[in-house]
N, C-alpha and C positions, 0 to 999 in steps of 0.2 A: 506494500501499500503506501503511494509515492504521500510523503508529507505537504500539508498547506503553505505556501511558501507563506511567510512572516509578512511580508509587504499587503497581501491580501485577507489577513484577519484584521487588522485595523479597520479596513474599510469595511467589511463584511461587519464589522459591529458597530460602526458608526450607522450601516444602513438598517442594522437592527435596530438601534434606537429614535433614530428619525422616524421611523415605522410605528414603534410604540407609543413614540410623540404624538404622532399626528392619529392612531388613533385613541388617545387622552384627551387631545382636545378636541375631538370631533363627539364624542361620549362627552366633555363636559358644556359644548355649547349644544348639545341635543338637548340635555337634561335642566340649560338657563333657557333654550326655549319654553319649554314644554312646563317653567314656571308661571300660575297663574301672576299675572300685573292687573294693578290697580293704581290709574291713573289721576293725580287731584291738579286742580286747575291752581290755584292759590299756597302758597307754600306756610298759610295758619293755617288752614285745611288740610295743607301734607300734613303737619306735624299731628296733627291730633289723626290722622288716620295710620300713619306709622305707630304711633301708642296703641291704637286697636289691633291692626295686623298684626305687630313682631315681628317674627319670621316666618307666618304662615304665606306672606307672598310676597312679590318685589312691588315697591311703589314708586311711583315714579312724579313728582312734582315740576308742572312745567316753570311754575315762577321761583327765580332764585330768591333767597333772604336780600329787601331790600328792594323787592322791582313793587314799582306801582303797578296793583292791579289794574287802574281805568286806563293807563295808556298800553298797555306790556301786550306782545303781539307777538304770534307763534312764527318758527320755521317751519319751513316744507316737511323736512323732518318730527321734528313734535305734530305738527298737525298727523303726519300719519300717524305716530305712535298713539294716538286717539283711537282713531281705525282698527287698531289691533288689542287694545283692551280688550281684558274680561269687564272693567267696571272703571266710569268714569266718574267723578265727583267734583262735583262744582258747586261754588257760593251762588252763582245767578241773583235773580232782581238787580240786572242789569253791571252788577258788578264790574265783571270781566267783560267789558265794553268790544275788546277786538277780538274777543278770543270765543265766546260764544255761539256764533255761525260754527266754529271750529266741531263744539259741541252737539250742535245740533245735526252736522253731516253727519259725525260719529253715530248718533242715535239713529238716522234713517241708515247708516249701514248696519244698524240690527246689534249695534252696542250696548249693554246697560247703563243708564245714564243719571245720577241722580244729585237733585240741585237743592243745598241743605236748607238755603236763606227760605224756599216757598214752605219749605214742612216745620221752621220754628215756631210760628205765628208771628211773622215780621211786623213791625211797626212802620206807621207810615211818617215820612219826612212833617213838620210840622209847617204852621203860617208864620208866614214872616213878622207877623206880632208876636209871636210866639217864640222867636230868638232863631226860625227854622230859615230854610233859600224859600228864594221865591219862585220859581218857574218848576219845582220839585213840589210843590205844597201836596201832600195826597197821593204820593207817588210812594210805592215801599222805599224801604232804607236798608239796604244788602250790608249794614254794619254791625251786623247782629252779636259779632264772636266781642263787644263788649261788653256784652252782661252775662258772666260766667254761668249763669243758670242755663244759658239756651243755650251756651257751646255744652252743658252737660246732658241737655236734649238731644243737642245734634250727635254728641258721643255714641249715644244709643242706636239714631238710629242711620248712623253711619255701619257701624257694626250690624244690627241687621240686616241692612243692605247684603255686606259681604259675605256674610251666611249665608244670605239666599240664593246670589248670584255670581261668587267666585267659584268655582269647581276646584277641590283639594284641600281646600283650608280645612284646619281641625276648628270645628267651632265650640266645643268645650274651651281650647286655645283661646280663641278670641275674645269670647264671654271673659275666660278670666282677665286677660288684658282690660277690657273695657271695664268691668269691676274694680281692679287698679287703679286703672283713670280715672274712672267716677269719684274717686276717695279723693284723690289729691285734688279734683277741683271743688269736691266739697270744702276739703282744707282753705283755700284758696279762698272762696266765697270767703267764708267765715273772717280770714285776716282782710279781706276787701272792708267787711263792714264793724268790724272792731277799729280799721283805720278811719275811714271816712265818718264813724262819731266822732272823731275830735275834733272834727270840724264843723262849727255851728250851722245852723242851716241856714240862717241868714248872708252866711258867706260862702256857700255851696254853688258858685258861679264859673259859668266856663266860657273862657274863649279861646276857640281852635284853631288849626290851619284850614280845616272845611269843615263842614257839618258830619262826624266821624265820629262821636259820642254819646248819640240821642238813646240807646240803648244803655249805657253805662248811666247817662243822667236819669233815666224814667226807673231803674233799680235801686240806685241811691241816691237820689231826693237832688240831685243837682238840677244849677238852670243852666240853658244852653244862652248865654246873651248873645254871641256873637261870633262869628268865624270870620278870616282875612277872606278866604275864599265864599263868597255866600250862597254855597253849591255843596251837594253831594258827592261832588266829583271832582278832583285834583285838575281837570281838565279843563273846567272854568276860570275864567280871570277873576281875579281881585278889585274891589271896588274903591273906590277912592277915598 
């Protein structure tokens, strides 16, 4: 039997290792592609959804921290990502002004979408003489997350959507994550109540950059007396 030439052995080993590596990467890509995916439009709801889902699915958030949801626009890649999701979670009520048409397109393509704002008993913007914006008086206010009680409600509603519509998740794990996060939110609410009680009622007045704290004002007894941008969106112009 002729011995294998020494030069051939390293080449054979390299070919074997490359083949094994390729097979491993292909398996990993297939496994990653099969993992359920939840796509969330805003970073605020993205944080909430990640707490709920944990390791049960991949959660992709379209807006990065610091992004303005009123002016944010999607790339073509992100728009396609919406249509590949198992579930799309969005704020709604006009918040993601440049994104909602893509959410509608994903829904038309058969993707389950969930508008959280509509489901948490949204408030409407108040009349200008009550400290509210002018043209939007009576329109739904999308900034519900400034009320921790509504965030707690939203947490349970998102969890229900994940359990019902995202195949492959462990429902018990999602419920446990949700219960843990709900306790944290309850502690936050108690801390906010204690903190705001230190402010005399006649001094609980807010001036904000735009009309974003209506829910907080309603929940904790504040008055919104003005806004730099007298509108519910940052796309409007400040008044003189």
